[in-house]
N, C-alpha and C positions, 0 to 999 in steps of 0.2 A: 379436458381441454375446454376452454371457456366457449360459448356459443359465437358463432362470428357475428358481428355488427352488419345488418344490412343497411340500404340505401332509404328504405321505406320507413326504418326506426328514427334516422337521423331526419328525415322530413317530417315527421310527427313531432320531433323535438324541436324543430325550429332552427337547425344546426345551418341551414342554408342562407339566411338573412342574412346580408352584410349590412355596410354601412352607406350614407347619402354619397350619391356619386360624386359630388363635391371633394368628398373627404378620403377618396380613396387613392390608395399607395400605386401607382403605375408597376412595381415588381410584384403585386399582386395577380397582374392581367392572366396569367396561365390559370390560374384556378377559380376565374370569376366567368360563370355561364352566360349569364344575359344581365340587361338591366331592364329595372320593371317600375314604372312610377317613381324615379327618382332615385332608387334604391339598388344596388348591385345583389345578383343572386350569387351564390358559391355552385361550383359546381360539386354535388355530394359524391359523384364517382371517384374525382379525385380525392375527395377528402377518405373516404373508404379506404382506398390505396395507401394513403398517405399515414392513416391510422393504424393501419396493419403492419406498416414498416416499422413505425415508432412503437409499437407495443412489442413486437418481436425484439428490437433493440433493449427494452426496458425489461423484458424477460430475462434476458442476457445477463443484464446488468445485476439484475435482483437474485438471479441464481448464483451469481460471483461472489456473492455475500456484500457487496459494497449497497449504502443508502442511495435513496434518491430524494432529495429534497423538493418538495411540493410548495411553490409560492404563490399565493391568491389573496390581495389584499382588499380587493373591490367588496363592495357590500354585497353583492350576488351570489359572488362566489366562496366567500370565507367559510361560510357555515358548512357548505356541499363539500368542501375540499377536507374540511376538519373532520368531519363525519365519514367519509370515503377513505381518507389516509390513514386515518386510526384504526382501522380494522386491518390493514396490513402492515402495521408496525413501522409507518416510515414517519421520518422527520417533516415538519410543515412550517411556513412562516404564513400567518393571515392577519396579524395585527399591523405591524410596520416592517418594511424591512430595516434592519439596523445596519447603518454604513459600514461598509467594512466585514460585513457578515463572513465573507469567506477570504477577502485579500489580507483582513488581521484577524483571523481564526482563531489565534491565542488569546487575543483581549476578551473575545464572546467568551471563549471557555472560562476565563476567570470569572466572568460573571456567572455563569452558571454554578462553577464549583463555591461562589458565594452563596448561593440559592441552598446547596447542599449542606454548606456550612452552618446556615441558619436552624436548617432543619435536626443537624446533629445537636444545636446547643438547645432545640426544645426537648430532645429525647434525654439528656444527660442532665436536665436540669439547671443548667446555665442560664438559659432564658428567663426563667424565674427569678434571679438575682439582679435582675436589671429593673431600673425604676420604671414608673407605668408611663412616664413619657418616651423612653428609649424602648419599650416594648411595644409601643404604637408605631414607633419609626420602623422599628425592625420589620414588623407584620406589614407596614405599607412598602417597605423594599421589596419584601418577600412577594407581596400580591404583583407588584408592577414586573419583578423578575419573572413569574410564573407568567403573566400574561404573554409578554413579548418572547422570553426564549422558553416556557416549559415544555413546548412540543419537541424541541432541540436537545432535549436533557443530556438522552443516550448517544448522540452524535458525537462521538469522541475524535473524529478526523473529519477532512473534507470529504464531503459527497460525491461519487463516482458520477451523479447527473442531476441535472435541475429540471423541473418540470414547471413550466409558468403558464398561468392565466393571463394574459393580455400583455403582450411585452411592451406597449407605449407606456403602460402604468409602472411597469417593472422595468424600467430601464436601465437602473442603476444594478439590479440584482443580475442584468444580461451583460453588464460591462464588467463586472468583477469576475464571472464567469468564464467571458471569452479572454480575460486576461489570463486567466489561470489553465485556460484549455480543457473547461470542464464541460462536457457534451451539454446542449441545451436542448429541451424539447418543449414546445410550446404551442399552446390554440393561438393561432393568428388570424385575425379579421382583416376585411378588405382595406383599414386604415393602416395597417402596420406593413413592416419589410420583413420579408423570409428570408433574407439572407443574413440576417442576424443571428438565426437560431440554425441548428444542425437538423433538427428534426421538426418540419414546421406542420403543422395539421390545420389546415385553412377551413375556420369554423367561425360561428357566433358566439363571441367572448362574453357577450352582455347579458342574454336571456338564461335565467335559472335553469330551464328545463335543457337546454343547449348544453351548459356546464354538464351537468347531471349525466346527460346522455355520453358525454366523451369520459368523464370522470370514472365512471362507471366501467367502460372498456380498457381504459388503462389499468385501474386499480385491479381489475382482475388478471391481465396479464403479468403484472407484479407478482400476484398472488400464486400466479402458474410457476414463476420464477422460483419463489421461495418455497414452494413445495418441491420442485425437482432437487433442490440444493437439500433439502429435509432427506428425499429418497436416495441420493448420490451419498449422504453420510451413512444412513442407515445399512445399505449395501457395502459400503466399505468397512463397515466394523464387521457385517457378516462374512465377508471374503476373510478378514484377519483372522476370523474364529475357524473358520474351514481349513485356512493354510496351515493354521497351528496343529490343529488336529490332524490334518496330513503328515504332517513332520514327527508328531508321536507315532504315528501308524509306521512311517519308514524307519526309525530309530530303533523301534521294538524287535524286530527278526534281525538286523544289524548285529544286537548285541547275542541274540542267540546263536547266530551262525559264527561269530569270530572264535571263539574258543574251542568248537567243535572241529573246525579244519585247521588251526595253527598248534594247536597244544602240543598233539601227538606226535608230529615230524619233527618239529624243533627243539625237543627235549634232549635227542641225540647231539643236535649240530651246535646246541649253543656255547659248549666248552671252547670249539673250535674257532667260533665265527667271531663271537663276543667281541674279544680284544681289538682284532684288527676293524673290526666295525666301528667301534669306538675311536679308535684314532682317526678313520678316515672322514668321522663326523667332527673331530676335536678342530681339525685345519681350517676347513672354510668358515667355522664360526669366530675364529681368531681374527680373520681376514674382514669378516663384516663388522665386528667391533671397532677394527682401526678406520673403516670408513666412515662409520656413524657417527664419530665423535669429532667434529671440526671444533678447531680453537675459537674461543670468545674473541674475536677480533678488535672488539669495541673498547678492550681494554688497553689497545694503543692509542695515546694522545692523538685527536686530529681524525679518528675515523668512529661515524655514526654507524646509525642499524641499517641505513639506506648504502653506505659507503660498503659494509661487511658485506651485504647480500651481493652488491655488484661485484666485488673481489671472489666471493664462493663462487658466483654465477660462471667467473672466468678461469675456475681451477685454483684458486689461493685459498685454501681452508683451513691452513695450520700456520702458525707463529715463524715455523722452520721453512715453509715455503715462502713467507711473506720475507723472509730474512733474504733468502736468495735472490729476490728480484732486486733490480735497481730502480731508481726514483723515476726514470724516464719511462721504463715498461709499467710502473704503475700508473702513471698520468695517461699514457695514452689507453690502459684497461680504463679509466675513470671517464675518460671524454668520450670513448666509445659506448659506454654505458648509460651516460647521461650527460646533457649540456650543464645541468645545475652542479655537477661533481667536478666538471672542468677545472674550476678556481680553486681545488684545495691543492696543498702543497706537501706532497708525499717524503720531503728529503729525508726526514728523520726517522720514517716507519721502518725501513730495513734494521736501522739500530734497534730502534725499541723492541722490535719483534725477535730480534737476536738475544735480548737480553731476555726476554718474556720464554724462548724456546731454551736457554741455559738454565731457568728456574730463579734467573736473578731479579726476585720482584721486588726486594728493598732496594737495591740499584736504581732499578726503573722506575719507582715512585719518587725517589731523592731526584732523578733526573727530571721528571716529569713535574715535581714542583718547582725546580728552578727554572724550568723553561716554560714559558707561555706559549699556549696553543700549539704546542710539540713542535715550534720552529724556534732552531736554534739562531 
């Protein structure tokens, strides 16, 4: 368990310093403690409470196996975020937010795959067959892709959550996450709107020390979640091994007991009981075979898989049963089953089913070839 963050630690890191009073966002009023020298001071007790709440949620997301994407493109935050987040093996964006990173994720994945393709070219020798100019162009493209997308190379699907430093600067990321209903965690200063995010941590998002203090606490929570996941996997494997051992132990005595109890008394009775027992067993088996073999009703022109399902659900499982139904009864079954099947015309189905039930497949095929859509 990570050490609980104290108000004193946040105070020393300068987390309480807000923006100038004239730049404030009125929605941040509940988190502001006071005003001093024209600057708002953040209530650190509320910061600690919100930070603990966010950490708990991040821990759950990490333990579930989903990725958390960290976004911080401002100069004072990018190096801190890259350093802290890389330790917990989570994706991060610190250069520039690529438009459509979330809403057009398929295209972003194509760019990442292009980067992997260039790496393969260098390994298999294809890269060396290019001209000097082409090699230079490919190297520049690889460097550009790595700078912008290198940290998300392992992110094969949309993240489980976003952690943002400064929502005012990363407003595009916020909008994309809102559109896709991805939970947003963010450091929110006095000039930002906390209503835009799901888990707002009121804090100074401009000072390096403040960002480092919050990121340290957050990444510790993520690391805890990952550790929990690893332990659960390990305990799951141990349980499986124990269950397998227990099953083997139970099987061993059963094998020994079975011949001792049953062999001696049954030798004398076998002759008298074998024949009737076999006959008694044979009877129900024949019945089950008949029940388990419904006919393929889709061989009737005009019946598709969904229509066949609807008929089977209403007890029409064979060609003979379909042949006994009149068109009106079949129409009622289809209408009750689904409104999308109500437009079908089952007039010829009993006739086709009769031919199928009698085994007249050539006659049925000839009829179906001459009549379009199964309607005479």
